[in-house]
Structure formats: C-alpha cells, structure tokens
N, CA, C and O atoms as CSV, one atom per row, in Angstrom:
chain,resi,resn,atom,element,x,y,z
A,1,MET,N,N,1.533,13.506,-110.660
A,1,MET,CA,C,0.116,13.607,-111.050
A,1,MET,C,C,-0.521,14.391,-110.197
A,1,MET,O,O,-1.596,14.808,-110.630
A,2,LYS,N,N,-0.284,14.668,-109.341
A,2,LYS,CA,C,-1.040,15.793,-108.361
A,2,LYS,C,C,-0.963,17.188,-108.896
A,2,LYS,O,O,-1.823,17.975,-108.504
A,3,GLU,N,N,0.145,17.694,-109.921
A,3,GLU,CA,C,0.547,19.072,-110.388
A,3,GLU,C,C,-0.578,18.673,-111.044
A,3,GLU,O,O,-1.555,19.099,-110.428
A,4,LEU,N,N,-1.000,17.833,-112.350
A,4,LEU,CA,C,-1.726,17.758,-113.568
A,4,LEU,C,C,-3.086,18.230,-112.521
A,4,LEU,O,O,-3.753,19.248,-112.707
A,5,ALA,N,N,-3.266,17.421,-111.607
A,5,ALA,CA,C,-4.964,17.674,-111.061
A,5,ALA,C,C,-4.703,18.762,-110.201
A,5,ALA,O,O,-5.644,18.887,-109.418
A,6,VAL,N,N,-3.784,19.633,-110.015
A,6,VAL,CA,C,-4.062,20.890,-109.731
A,6,VAL,C,C,-4.433,22.151,-111.082
A,6,VAL,O,O,-5.061,23.191,-111.281
A,7,ASP,N,N,-3.685,21.329,-111.637
A,7,ASP,CA,C,-4.143,22.498,-113.223
A,7,ASP,C,C,-5.520,21.831,-113.977
A,7,ASP,O,O,-5.796,22.091,-115.148
A,8,GLY,N,N,-6.139,21.149,-113.327
A,8,GLY,CA,C,-7.552,21.209,-113.754
A,8,GLY,C,C,-7.331,19.520,-114.560
A,8,GLY,O,O,-8.365,19.100,-115.078
A,9,VAL,N,N,-6.734,19.075,-114.614
A,9,VAL,CA,C,-6.637,17.862,-115.669
A,9,VAL,C,C,-7.355,16.713,-114.644
A,9,VAL,O,O,-6.885,16.602,-113.512
A,10,PRO,N,N,-8.325,15.988,-114.989
A,10,PRO,CA,C,-8.861,14.758,-113.703
A,10,PRO,C,C,-7.537,13.813,-113.740
A,10,PRO,O,O,-6.548,13.864,-114.472
A,11,VAL,N,N,-7.850,13.012,-112.778
A,11,VAL,CA,C,-6.862,11.704,-112.891
A,11,VAL,C,C,-7.204,10.654,-113.714
A,11,VAL,O,O,-6.519,9.814,-114.298
A,12,THR,N,N,-8.611,10.891,-113.642
A,12,THR,CA,C,-8.866,9.357,-114.957
A,12,THR,C,C,-7.991,9.650,-116.104
A,12,THR,O,O,-7.085,8.881,-116.425
A,13,VAL,N,N,-8.335,11.140,-116.951
A,13,VAL,CA,C,-7.447,10.954,-117.605
A,13,VAL,C,C,-5.912,10.939,-117.885
A,13,VAL,O,O,-5.334,10.680,-118.941
A,14,THR,N,N,-5.457,11.245,-116.802
A,14,THR,CA,C,-4.051,11.246,-116.435
A,14,THR,C,C,-3.851,9.856,-116.275
A,14,THR,O,O,-2.963,9.386,-116.987
A,15,CYS,N,N,-4.569,8.920,-115.372
A,15,CYS,CA,C,-4.086,7.724,-115.455
A,15,CYS,C,C,-4.150,6.826,-116.914
A,15,CYS,O,O,-3.364,5.989,-117.359
A,16,ARG,N,N,-5.386,7.350,-117.442
A,16,ARG,CA,C,-5.403,6.643,-119.031
A,16,ARG,C,C,-4.476,6.632,-119.533
A,16,ARG,O,O,-3.870,5.569,-119.665
A,17,VAL,N,N,-3.887,8.038,-120.112
A,17,VAL,CA,C,-2.957,8.306,-120.728
A,17,VAL,C,C,-1.341,7.697,-120.507
A,17,VAL,O,O,-0.590,7.130,-121.300
A,18,LEU,N,N,-1.186,8.046,-119.202
A,18,LEU,CA,C,-0.054,7.307,-118.428
A,18,LEU,C,C,-0.384,5.654,-118.372
A,18,LEU,O,O,0.492,4.902,-117.945
A,19,LYS,N,N,-1.692,5.114,-118.824
A,19,LYS,CA,C,-1.570,3.271,-119.165
A,19,LYS,C,C,-1.453,3.235,-117.632
A,19,LYS,O,O,-0.621,2.438,-117.198
A,20,LEU,N,N,-2.378,4.208,-116.440
A,20,LEU,CA,C,-1.976,2.890,-114.840
A,20,LEU,C,C,-3.714,2.871,-114.472
A,20,LEU,O,O,-4.720,3.344,-115.000
A,21,ALA,N,N,-3.496,2.272,-113.599
A,21,ALA,CA,C,-4.724,1.819,-112.898
A,21,ALA,C,C,-4.967,2.994,-111.812
A,21,ALA,O,O,-4.066,3.536,-111.172
A,22,ARG,N,N,-6.051,3.226,-111.739
A,22,ARG,CA,C,-6.421,4.560,-110.845
A,22,ARG,C,C,-6.131,3.890,-109.402
A,22,ARG,O,O,-5.345,4.494,-108.671
A,23,GLN,N,N,-6.741,2.622,-108.913
A,23,GLN,CA,C,-6.534,2.101,-107.639
A,23,GLN,C,C,-5.241,2.313,-107.098
A,23,GLN,O,O,-4.993,2.896,-106.043
A,24,PRO,N,N,-4.206,1.658,-108.110
A,24,PRO,CA,C,-2.661,1.718,-107.188
A,24,PRO,C,C,-2.251,2.961,-107.142
A,24,PRO,O,O,-1.404,3.273,-106.306
A,25,TYR,N,N,-2.836,4.017,-108.136
A,25,TYR,CA,C,-2.477,5.652,-107.953
A,25,TYR,C,C,-3.265,6.041,-106.354
A,25,TYR,O,O,-2.379,6.354,-105.559
A,26,TYR,N,N,-3.996,6.069,-106.018
A,26,TYR,CA,C,-4.803,6.299,-104.777
A,26,TYR,C,C,-4.110,5.574,-103.338
A,26,TYR,O,O,-3.951,5.912,-102.165
A,27,ARG,N,N,-3.812,4.377,-104.195
A,27,ARG,CA,C,-3.010,3.997,-102.733
A,27,ARG,C,C,-1.646,4.226,-102.453
A,27,ARG,O,O,-1.180,4.008,-101.334
A,28,TRP,N,N,-0.820,4.751,-103.615
A,28,TRP,CA,C,0.330,5.613,-103.798
A,28,TRP,C,C,0.141,6.690,-102.422
A,28,TRP,O,O,0.488,6.901,-101.260
A,29,LEU,N,N,-0.744,7.194,-103.624
A,29,LEU,CA,C,-1.075,8.489,-102.458
A,29,LEU,C,C,-1.184,8.380,-100.884
A,29,LEU,O,O,-0.586,9.050,-100.043
A,30,ASP,N,N,-1.953,7.529,-100.732
A,30,ASP,CA,C,-2.168,7.530,-99.524
A,30,ASP,C,C,-0.657,6.663,-98.331
A,30,ASP,O,O,-0.462,6.709,-97.117
A,31,LYS,N,N,-0.015,6.074,-99.313
A,31,LYS,CA,C,1.507,5.426,-98.531
A,31,LYS,C,C,1.986,5.741,-99.713
A,31,LYS,O,O,1.497,5.220,-100.716
A,32,PRO,N,N,2.982,6.610,-99.798
A,32,PRO,CA,C,4.234,6.863,-101.102
A,32,PRO,C,C,5.196,5.870,-100.547
A,32,PRO,O,O,5.595,5.023,-101.346
A,33,VAL,N,N,5.761,5.804,-98.994
A,33,VAL,CA,C,6.568,4.653,-99.028
A,33,VAL,C,C,6.197,3.707,-98.399
A,33,VAL,O,O,5.753,3.878,-97.264
A,34,ALA,N,N,6.289,2.253,-99.052
A,34,ALA,CA,C,6.205,0.911,-98.414
A,34,ALA,C,C,6.830,1.023,-97.536
A,34,ALA,O,O,7.664,1.880,-97.243
A,35,ASP,N,N,6.223,-0.477,-96.658
A,35,ASP,CA,C,6.716,-0.336,-95.177
A,35,ASP,C,C,7.732,-1.316,-95.551
A,35,ASP,O,O,8.444,-1.201,-94.554
A,36,ALA,N,N,8.324,-2.213,-96.284
A,36,ALA,CA,C,9.261,-2.744,-96.966
A,36,ALA,C,C,10.347,-1.979,-96.982
A,36,ALA,O,O,11.382,-2.552,-96.641
A,37,VAL,N,N,10.430,-0.792,-97.293
A,37,VAL,CA,C,11.374,-0.094,-98.038
A,37,VAL,C,C,11.797,0.779,-96.705
A,37,VAL,O,O,12.958,1.034,-96.384
A,38,LEU,N,N,10.870,1.094,-96.152
A,38,LEU,CA,C,11.102,1.870,-94.268
A,38,LEU,C,C,11.705,0.837,-93.603
A,38,LEU,O,O,12.662,1.248,-92.946
A,39,GLU,N,N,11.548,-0.177,-93.527
A,39,GLU,CA,C,12.175,-1.211,-92.732
A,39,GLU,C,C,13.502,-1.524,-93.101
A,39,GLU,O,O,14.335,-1.881,-92.268
A,40,GLU,N,N,13.791,-1.387,-94.552
A,40,GLU,CA,C,15.381,-1.721,-95.019
A,40,GLU,C,C,16.038,-0.473,-94.760
A,40,GLU,O,O,17.219,-0.425,-94.414
A,41,SER,N,N,15.212,0.682,-94.937
A,41,SER,CA,C,16.082,1.830,-94.553
A,41,SER,C,C,16.586,1.715,-93.269
A,41,SER,O,O,17.800,1.566,-93.129
A,42,TYR,N,N,15.654,1.772,-92.051
A,42,TYR,CA,C,16.298,1.376,-90.946
A,42,TYR,C,C,17.496,0.849,-90.790
A,42,TYR,O,O,18.561,1.404,-90.517
A,43,ARG,N,N,17.187,-0.543,-91.032
A,43,ARG,CA,C,18.412,-1.414,-91.158
A,43,ARG,C,C,19.302,-0.752,-91.483
A,43,ARG,O,O,20.258,-0.712,-90.709
A,44,ALA,N,N,19.364,0.026,-92.731
A,44,ALA,CA,C,20.735,0.110,-93.440
A,44,ALA,C,C,21.320,1.250,-92.904
A,44,ALA,O,O,22.480,1.487,-93.241
A,45,ASN,N,N,20.664,2.128,-92.014
A,45,ASN,CA,C,21.014,3.082,-91.012
A,45,ASN,C,C,21.744,1.993,-89.784
A,45,ASN,O,O,22.816,2.260,-89.240
A,46,ALA,N,N,21.125,1.038,-89.558
A,46,ALA,CA,C,21.565,0.910,-88.102
A,46,ALA,C,C,23.127,0.372,-88.474
A,46,ALA,O,O,24.123,0.669,-87.814
A,47,LEU,N,N,23.114,-0.660,-89.923
A,47,LEU,CA,C,24.434,-1.134,-90.392
A,47,LEU,C,C,25.684,0.049,-90.455
A,47,LEU,O,O,26.778,0.104,-89.893
A,48,PHE,N,N,25.074,0.848,-91.290
A,48,PHE,CA,C,26.145,2.238,-91.666
A,48,PHE,C,C,26.357,2.495,-90.284
A,48,PHE,O,O,27.468,2.078,-89.956
A,49,ASP,N,N,25.745,3.007,-89.359
A,49,ASP,CA,C,26.273,3.508,-87.788
A,49,ASP,C,C,27.135,2.252,-87.307
A,49,ASP,O,O,28.216,2.656,-86.880
A,50,ALA,N,N,27.030,1.047,-87.243
A,50,ALA,CA,C,28.187,0.008,-86.852
A,50,ALA,C,C,29.073,-0.012,-87.737
A,50,ALA,O,O,30.086,-0.577,-87.327
A,51,HIS,N,N,29.157,0.407,-88.923
A,51,HIS,CA,C,30.283,0.113,-89.680
A,51,HIS,C,C,31.104,1.624,-89.445
A,51,HIS,O,O,32.264,1.688,-89.039
A,52,ARG,N,N,30.576,2.364,-89.658
A,52,ARG,CA,C,31.390,3.787,-89.594
A,52,ARG,C,C,31.949,3.730,-88.125
A,52,ARG,O,O,33.020,4.322,-87.992
A,53,ASP,N,N,31.416,3.113,-86.950
A,53,ASP,CA,C,32.338,2.803,-85.701
A,53,ASP,C,C,33.144,1.690,-85.877
A,53,ASP,O,O,33.955,1.665,-84.950
A,54,ASP,N,N,33.277,0.898,-86.520
A,54,ASP,CA,C,33.977,-0.102,-86.659
A,54,ASP,C,C,34.437,-0.657,-88.045
A,54,ASP,O,O,34.004,-1.746,-88.420
A,55,PRO,N,N,35.337,0.094,-88.843
A,55,PRO,CA,C,34.928,-0.159,-90.401
A,55,PRO,C,C,35.852,-1.565,-90.691
A,55,PRO,O,O,36.101,-1.852,-91.862
A,56,GLU,N,N,36.246,-2.248,-89.815
A,56,GLU,CA,C,37.230,-3.113,-90.153
A,56,GLU,C,C,36.403,-4.488,-89.943
A,56,GLU,O,O,37.054,-5.483,-90.261
A,57,PHE,N,N,35.256,-4.706,-89.528
A,57,PHE,CA,C,34.940,-5.945,-89.107
A,57,PHE,C,C,33.485,-5.986,-90.361
A,57,PHE,O,O,32.648,-5.137,-90.669
A,58,GLY,N,N,33.721,-7.308,-90.789
A,58,GLY,CA,C,33.110,-7.608,-91.894
A,58,GLY,C,C,31.297,-7.474,-91.594
A,58,GLY,O,O,30.866,-6.840,-90.631
A,59,TYR,N,N,30.537,-8.069,-92.431
A,59,TYR,CA,C,28.718,-8.291,-92.221
A,59,TYR,C,C,28.363,-8.521,-91.311
A,59,TYR,O,O,27.632,-7.790,-90.643
A,60,ARG,N,N,28.800,-9.692,-90.970
A,60,ARG,CA,C,28.194,-10.528,-89.808
A,60,ARG,C,C,28.687,-9.896,-88.316
A,60,ARG,O,O,27.869,-9.988,-87.401
A,61,PHE,N,N,29.471,-9.512,-88.147
A,61,PHE,CA,C,29.742,-8.170,-86.868
A,61,PHE,C,C,28.586,-7.280,-87.089
A,61,PHE,O,O,27.659,-7.255,-86.280
A,62,LEU,N,N,28.608,-6.257,-88.573
A,62,LEU,CA,C,27.879,-5.105,-88.259
A,62,LEU,C,C,26.276,-5.497,-88.177
A,62,LEU,O,O,25.524,-4.635,-87.723
A,63,ALA,N,N,25.779,-6.638,-88.556
A,63,ALA,CA,C,24.613,-7.560,-88.298
A,63,ALA,C,C,24.268,-7.640,-86.784
A,63,ALA,O,O,23.136,-7.399,-86.366
A,64,ASP,N,N,25.396,-8.021,-85.921
A,64,ASP,CA,C,25.405,-8.062,-84.304
A,64,ASP,C,C,25.500,-7.151,-83.563
A,64,ASP,O,O,25.493,-7.156,-82.332
A,65,GLU,N,N,25.635,-5.953,-84.581
A,65,GLU,CA,C,25.896,-4.402,-83.537
A,65,GLU,C,C,24.515,-3.638,-84.265
A,65,GLU,O,O,24.101,-2.531,-83.920
A,66,ALA,N,N,24.077,-4.257,-85.050
A,66,ALA,CA,C,22.798,-3.685,-85.354
A,66,ALA,C,C,21.672,-4.164,-84.917
A,66,ALA,O,O,20.609,-3.545,-84.910
A,67,ARG,N,N,21.872,-5.462,-84.471
A,67,ARG,CA,C,20.777,-6.097,-83.581
A,67,ARG,C,C,20.769,-5.696,-82.098
A,67,ARG,O,O,19.808,-5.643,-81.330
A,68,GLY,N,N,22.136,-5.409,-81.866
A,68,GLY,CA,C,22.186,-4.851,-80.356
A,68,GLY,C,C,21.570,-3.464,-80.409
A,68,GLY,O,O,21.228,-2.939,-79.349
A,69,ALA,N,N,21.398,-2.816,-81.594
A,69,ALA,CA,C,20.786,-1.424,-81.432
A,69,ALA,C,C,19.282,-1.702,-81.601
A,69,ALA,O,O,18.583,-0.697,-81.473
A,70,GLY,N,N,18.787,-2.583,-81.800
A,70,GLY,CA,C,17.144,-3.106,-82.008
A,70,GLY,C,C,16.947,-3.014,-83.507
A,70,GLY,O,O,15.756,-3.030,-83.819
A,71,ALA,N,N,17.857,-2.915,-84.587
A,71,ALA,CA,C,16.972,-3.570,-85.716
A,71,ALA,C,C,17.508,-5.039,-85.928
A,71,ALA,O,O,18.628,-5.529,-85.783
A,72,ARG,N,N,16.211,-5.595,-86.351
A,72,ARG,CA,C,16.472,-7.099,-86.356
A,72,ARG,C,C,16.338,-7.653,-87.788
A,72,ARG,O,O,15.490,-7.271,-88.595
A,73,MET,N,N,17.209,-8.535,-87.996
A,73,MET,CA,C,17.391,-8.901,-89.767
A,73,MET,C,C,18.337,-10.358,-89.349
A,73,MET,O,O,18.889,-10.774,-88.330
A,74,ALA,N,N,18.216,-10.684,-90.316
A,74,ALA,CA,C,19.073,-11.959,-90.166
A,74,ALA,C,C,20.562,-11.522,-91.175
A,74,ALA,O,O,20.643,-10.604,-91.992
A,75,ASP,N,N,21.525,-12.418,-90.821
A,75,ASP,CA,C,22.734,-12.274,-91.880
A,75,ASP,C,C,22.783,-11.950,-93.158
A,75,ASP,O,O,23.456,-10.982,-93.513
A,76,ARG,N,N,22.152,-12.628,-93.958
A,76,ARG,CA,C,21.707,-12.641,-95.194
A,76,ARG,C,C,21.733,-11.281,-95.602
A,76,ARG,O,O,22.559,-10.701,-96.307
A,77,THR,N,N,20.569,-10.807,-94.981
A,77,THR,CA,C,19.797,-9.389,-95.285
A,77,THR,C,C,20.889,-8.153,-94.713
A,77,THR,O,O,20.767,-6.955,-94.968
A,78,ALA,N,N,21.660,-8.593,-94.121
A,78,ALA,CA,C,22.939,-7.584,-93.545
A,78,ALA,C,C,24.353,-7.681,-94.931
A,78,ALA,O,O,25.107,-6.808,-95.361
A,79,TRP,N,N,24.223,-8.945,-95.230
A,79,TRP,CA,C,25.115,-8.746,-96.555
A,79,TRP,C,C,24.594,-8.433,-97.403
A,79,TRP,O,O,25.351,-7.911,-98.223
A,80,ARG,N,N,23.603,-8.467,-97.692
A,80,ARG,CA,C,22.953,-7.870,-98.979
A,80,ARG,C,C,22.836,-6.236,-98.885
A,80,ARG,O,O,23.198,-5.568,-99.854
A,81,ILE,N,N,22.496,-5.812,-98.098
A,81,ILE,CA,C,22.431,-4.368,-97.823
A,81,ILE,C,C,24.083,-3.840,-97.623
A,81,ILE,O,O,24.363,-2.834,-98.274
A,82,CYS,N,N,25.064,-4.367,-96.876
A,82,CYS,CA,C,26.341,-3.768,-97.037
A,82,CYS,C,C,26.779,-4.234,-98.496
A,82,CYS,O,O,27.549,-3.440,-99.035
A,83,ARG,N,N,26.445,-5.360,-99.244
A,83,ARG,CA,C,27.103,-5.299,-100.812
A,83,ARG,C,C,26.425,-4.239,-101.760
A,83,ARG,O,O,27.054,-3.679,-102.657
A,84,ASP,N,N,24.780,-3.951,-101.431
A,84,ASP,CA,C,24.196,-3.104,-102.483
A,84,ASP,C,C,24.743,-1.770,-101.858
A,84,ASP,O,O,24.554,-0.898,-102.706
A,85,ASN,N,N,25.233,-1.327,-100.943
A,85,ASN,CA,C,26.020,-0.389,-100.683
A,85,ASN,C,C,27.493,0.083,-100.419
A,85,ASN,O,O,27.928,1.178,-100.061
A,86,ARG,N,N,28.195,-1.245,-100.748
A,86,ARG,CA,C,29.442,-1.004,-100.882
A,86,ARG,C,C,30.262,-0.796,-99.642
A,86,ARG,O,O,31.434,-0.419,-99.607
A,87,TRP,N,N,29.317,-1.157,-98.413
A,87,TRP,CA,C,30.099,-0.967,-97.037
A,87,TRP,C,C,31.042,-2.240,-96.925
A,87,TRP,O,O,30.473,-3.060,-96.204
A,88,TRP,N,N,32.356,-2.746,-97.398
A,88,TRP,CA,C,33.135,-3.711,-97.176
A,88,TRP,C,C,34.132,-3.411,-95.946
A,88,TRP,O,O,34.432,-2.306,-95.495
A,89,SER,N,N,34.631,-4.862,-95.460
A,89,SER,CA,C,35.338,-4.524,-94.150
A,89,SER,C,C,36.912,-4.528,-95.010
A,89,SER,O,O,37.270,-5.236,-95.952
A,90,VAL,N,N,37.582,-3.548,-94.341
A,90,VAL,CA,C,38.710,-2.978,-94.437
A,90,VAL,C,C,39.758,-3.944,-95.007
A,90,VAL,O,O,40.500,-3.788,-95.977
A,91,PHE,N,N,39.587,-5.392,-93.830
A,91,PHE,CA,C,40.341,-6.002,-94.251
A,91,PHE,C,C,40.108,-7.135,-95.183
A,91,PHE,O,O,38.987,-7.217,-95.685
A,92,GLY,N,N,41.175,-8.185,-95.540
A,92,GLY,CA,C,40.227,-9.267,-96.191
A,92,GLY,C,C,39.574,-9.291,-97.457
A,92,GLY,O,O,38.905,-10.243,-97.859
A,93,LYS,N,N,39.744,-8.402,-97.981
A,93,LYS,CA,C,38.584,-8.208,-99.554
A,93,LYS,C,C,40.325,-8.726,-100.345
A,93,LYS,O,O,41.522,-8.442,-100.323
A,94,LYS,N,N,39.363,-9.614,-100.947
A,94,LYS,CA,C,40.270,-10.806,-102.044
A,94,LYS,C,C,40.547,-9.541,-103.240
A,94,LYS,O,O,39.748,-8.671,-103.585
A,95,ARG,N,N,41.701,-9.725,-103.641
A,95,ARG,CA,C,42.070,-8.970,-104.914
A,95,ARG,C,C,41.406,-10.099,-106.265
A,95,ARG,O,O,41.132,-11.298,-106.216
A,96,ARG,N,N,41.328,-9.244,-107.242
A,96,ARG,CA,C,40.873,-9.858,-108.552
A,96,ARG,C,C,42.167,-10.782,-108.889
A,96,ARG,O,O,43.357,-10.527,-108.702
A,97,ARG,N,N,41.649,-11.759,-109.360
A,97,ARG,CA,C,42.769,-12.695,-109.869
A,97,ARG,C,C,42.502,-12.560,-111.235
A,97,ARG,O,O,43.451,-12.159,-111.909
A,98,GLY,N,N,41.466,-12.790,-111.806
A,98,GLY,CA,C,41.318,-12.399,-113.388
A,98,GLY,C,C,41.261,-11.198,-114.266
A,98,GLY,O,O,40.287,-10.617,-114.743
A,99,ARG,N,N,42.883,-10.901,-114.392
A,99,ARG,CA,C,43.115,-9.328,-114.983
A,99,ARG,C,C,42.798,-9.976,-116.748
A,99,ARG,O,O,42.747,-11.124,-117.190
A,100,LYS,N,N,42.651,-8.753,-117.336
A,100,LYS,CA,C,42.511,-8.677,-118.770
A,100,LYS,C,C,44.081,-8.759,-119.138
A,100,LYS,O,O,45.033,-8.644,-118.365
A,101,ALA,N,N,44.090,-8.979,-120.468
A,101,ALA,CA,C,45.755,-9.248,-121.030
A,101,ALA,C,C,46.094,-7.883,-121.326
A,101,ALA,O,O,45.353,-7.059,-121.860
A,102,GLY,N,N,47.237,-7.718,-120.946
A,102,GLY,CA,C,47.910,-6.693,-121.309
A,102,GLY,C,C,48.298,-6.316,-123.031
A,102,GLY,O,O,47.809,-7.017,-123.917
A,103,PRO,N,N,49.275,-5.076,-123.382
A,103,PRO,CA,C,49.292,-5.278,-124.671
A,103,PRO,C,C,50.565,-6.332,-125.405
A,103,PRO,O,O,51.385,-6.736,-124.580
A,104,PRO,N,N,50.699,-6.616,-126.296
A,104,PRO,CA,C,51.626,-7.715,-126.722
A,104,PRO,C,C,53.038,-7.346,-126.454
A,104,PRO,O,O,53.594,-6.248,-126.427
A,105,VAL,N,N,53.511,-8.664,-126.245
A,105,VAL,CA,C,55.208,-8.215,-125.588
A,105,VAL,C,C,55.943,-7.964,-126.845
A,105,VAL,O,O,56.765,-7.060,-126.991
A,106,HIS,N,N,55.584,-8.844,-127.761
A,106,HIS,CA,C,56.393,-8.575,-128.785
A,106,HIS,C,C,55.921,-8.809,-130.616
A,106,HIS,O,O,54.994,-9.582,-130.861
A,107,ASP,N,N,56.479,-8.244,-131.517
A,107,ASP,CA,C,55.722,-8.011,-132.607
A,107,ASP,C,C,55.716,-9.349,-133.106
A,107,ASP,O,O,56.574,-10.231,-133.082
A,108,ASP,N,N,54.403,-9.295,-133.625
A,108,ASP,CA,C,53.779,-10.661,-134.576
A,108,ASP,C,C,54.592,-10.661,-135.704
A,108,ASP,O,O,54.207,-9.860,-136.556
A,109,LEU,N,N,55.833,-11.448,-136.061
A,109,LEU,CA,C,56.505,-11.501,-136.898
A,109,LEU,C,C,56.070,-12.581,-137.781
A,109,LEU,O,O,56.541,-12.688,-138.914
A,110,VAL,N,N,55.074,-13.498,-137.254
A,110,VAL,CA,C,54.543,-14.697,-138.109
A,110,VAL,C,C,53.377,-14.540,-138.921
A,110,VAL,O,O,52.899,-15.390,-139.674
A,111,SER,N,N,52.908,-13.240,-138.679
A,111,SER,CA,C,51.649,-12.755,-139.262
A,111,SER,C,C,50.643,-13.837,-139.307
A,111,SER,O,O,50.274,-14.096,-140.453
A,112,ARG,N,N,49.999,-14.673,-138.187
A,112,ARG,CA,C,49.066,-15.232,-138.394
A,112,ARG,C,C,47.922,-15.147,-138.278
A,112,ARG,O,O,47.487,-14.693,-137.220
A,113,ASN,N,N,47.031,-15.546,-139.305
A,113,ASN,CA,C,45.484,-15.079,-139.133
A,113,ASN,C,C,44.947,-15.947,-139.397
A,113,ASN,O,O,45.131,-16.589,-140.431
A,114,PHE,N,N,43.908,-16.270,-138.280
A,114,PHE,CA,C,42.899,-17.394,-137.838
A,114,PHE,C,C,41.612,-16.952,-138.382
A,114,PHE,O,O,41.082,-16.022,-137.774
A,115,THR,N,N,41.036,-17.400,-139.345
A,115,THR,CA,C,39.577,-17.283,-139.675
A,115,THR,C,C,38.939,-18.518,-139.837
A,115,THR,O,O,39.669,-19.478,-140.085
A,116,ALA,N,N,37.682,-18.706,-139.747
A,116,ALA,CA,C,37.075,-19.862,-140.138
A,116,ALA,C,C,35.952,-20.175,-141.201
A,116,ALA,O,O,34.806,-19.738,-141.092
A,117,THR,N,N,36.334,-20.873,-142.112
A,117,THR,CA,C,35.277,-20.487,-143.579
A,117,THR,C,C,34.202,-21.159,-143.257
A,117,THR,O,O,33.306,-21.004,-144.086
A,118,GLY,N,N,33.867,-22.023,-142.151
A,118,GLY,CA,C,33.049,-22.904,-142.026
A,118,GLY,C,C,32.661,-23.144,-140.743
A,118,GLY,O,O,32.911,-22.358,-139.829
A,119,PRO,N,N,31.909,-24.447,-140.565
A,119,PRO,CA,C,31.601,-24.737,-139.223
A,119,PRO,C,C,32.869,-25.990,-139.111
A,119,PRO,O,O,33.106,-26.604,-140.151
A,120,ASN,N,N,33.778,-26.401,-137.670
A,120,ASN,CA,C,34.852,-27.153,-137.402
A,120,ASN,C,C,35.801,-26.801,-138.571
A,120,ASN,O,O,36.558,-27.769,-138.502
A,121,ARG,N,N,36.174,-26.193,-139.408
A,121,ARG,CA,C,37.018,-25.594,-140.387
A,121,ARG,C,C,38.086,-24.346,-139.828
A,121,ARG,O,O,37.731,-23.294,-139.297
A,122,LEU,N,N,38.987,-24.630,-140.009
A,122,LEU,CA,C,40.280,-23.730,-139.582
A,122,LEU,C,C,41.061,-22.977,-141.075
A,122,LEU,O,O,41.785,-23.669,-141.791
A,123,TRP,N,N,40.826,-21.707,-141.346
A,123,TRP,CA,C,42.080,-21.198,-142.202
A,123,TRP,C,C,43.344,-20.735,-141.738
A,123,TRP,O,O,43.421,-19.574,-141.336
A,124,LEU,N,N,44.391,-21.507,-141.735
A,124,LEU,CA,C,45.204,-20.977,-141.051
A,124,LEU,C,C,46.345,-19.940,-142.662
A,124,LEU,O,O,46.881,-20.474,-143.633
A,125,ARG,N,N,46.327,-19.039,-142.441
A,125,ARG,CA,C,47.261,-18.160,-143.246
A,125,ARG,C,C,48.282,-17.719,-142.409
A,125,ARG,O,O,48.264,-17.160,-141.313
A,126,SER,N,N,49.267,-18.121,-143.225
A,126,SER,CA,C,50.674,-17.504,-142.381
A,126,SER,C,C,51.768,-16.835,-144.131
A,126,SER,O,O,51.266,-16.656,-145.241
A,127,ARG,N,N,52.844,-16.686,-143.852
A,127,ARG,CA,C,53.708,-16.331,-145.150
A,127,ARG,C,C,54.305,-17.241,-146.043
A,127,ARG,O,O,54.752,-17.229,-147.190
A,128,ALA,N,N,54.120,-18.222,-144.893
A,128,ALA,CA,C,55.161,-19.947,-145.719
A,128,ALA,C,C,54.138,-20.134,-146.465
A,128,ALA,O,O,53.725,-19.637,-147.513
A,129,THR,N,N,53.677,-21.202,-145.515
A,129,THR,CA,C,52.643,-21.814,-146.662
A,129,THR,C,C,50.766,-21.749,-145.890
A,129,THR,O,O,50.549,-21.695,-144.679
A,130,PRO,N,N,49.788,-21.774,-146.864
A,130,PRO,CA,C,48.792,-21.529,-146.726
A,130,PRO,C,C,48.314,-23.310,-146.324
A,130,PRO,O,O,48.767,-24.221,-147.017
A,131,ALA,N,N,47.415,-23.578,-145.200
A,131,ALA,CA,C,47.176,-24.995,-144.970
A,131,ALA,C,C,45.311,-24.783,-144.680
A,131,ALA,O,O,44.714,-23.770,-144.316
A,132,ILE,N,N,44.895,-25.835,-144.929
A,132,ILE,CA,C,43.645,-25.962,-144.245
A,132,ILE,C,C,43.989,-27.341,-143.426
A,132,ILE,O,O,44.693,-28.304,-143.727
A,133,VAL,N,N,43.157,-27.023,-142.201
A,133,VAL,CA,C,43.012,-27.713,-140.806
A,133,VAL,C,C,41.712,-27.785,-140.686
A,133,VAL,O,O,40.881,-26.890,-140.534
A,134,SER,N,N,41.581,-29.093,-140.779
A,134,SER,CA,C,39.849,-29.795,-140.672
A,134,SER,C,C,39.816,-30.387,-139.405
A,134,SER,O,O,40.873,-30.910,-139.051
A,135,THR,N,N,38.675,-30.448,-138.473
A,135,THR,CA,C,38.703,-30.622,-137.040
A,135,THR,C,C,37.616,-31.932,-137.443
A,135,THR,O,O,37.153,-32.646,-136.554
C-alpha cells in the first residue's frame, strides 16, 4: 500500500478497495512485526542454537539450554517450536506402525464385488451364485 501512496493513490481509497480499516493499517505501519512474533523468533533462535550443538537431545533438554542462554519459555512452548520447525532428536523417534496396504499378493480368482443396494443391505456377486445378504 505504500507503493500506491507513492503513486498518488490515497490510503483511504486503497483501504476501501481492499476492504481494510485504516486504523489497523496505520498500526501496522507503526509496528510491522508484533512483539509476540519477535519473542517467538528469539526463542526459536535459542532452541536452534542448542539443537545445533546437541542434536541428540529432545525438546526438554533444548528448553533447558535455551533458558540457560536467557530465553525464558515453558517446555510446551519449546515443544511447539521444535515441532513446527521439525527439530527432532536423533534418537528415539518412533517409526510409523500404520502403513498403507501394498499391492495384492494373489490374483482375485473368486471375483467378488461388494456393492450396497441400500442401507443395511449388501449385494454379494460372485461367479458361482448371487446372494442377497440382509443385516
């Protein structure tokens, strides 16, 4: 919006077209980075420095190291920042148990096709004999 103001377009017109209120725009001009965002970036820098020095430790140890460096935060905040930036411990990361099924092992020799004809009804079609199963 600063570029439009330099080109001669008034701020009120720009805010009206973009459906923004003028007061938050001027508040943003006065302080483009919020205090909370700035504080979180300092915390993330402290955690990253601790993680770079000791990548084998988890978020609790990183939070202790960051607190020792002067960044005050709770363990939960350290966990959230580490999770968002994917700073995991080298050890102890659990493997995923639920994997997607692979390709079928054998050909479908029975050729069953399960389709529902209505609620609580199952139409079972096979080569041998069609049967309707109700529940």
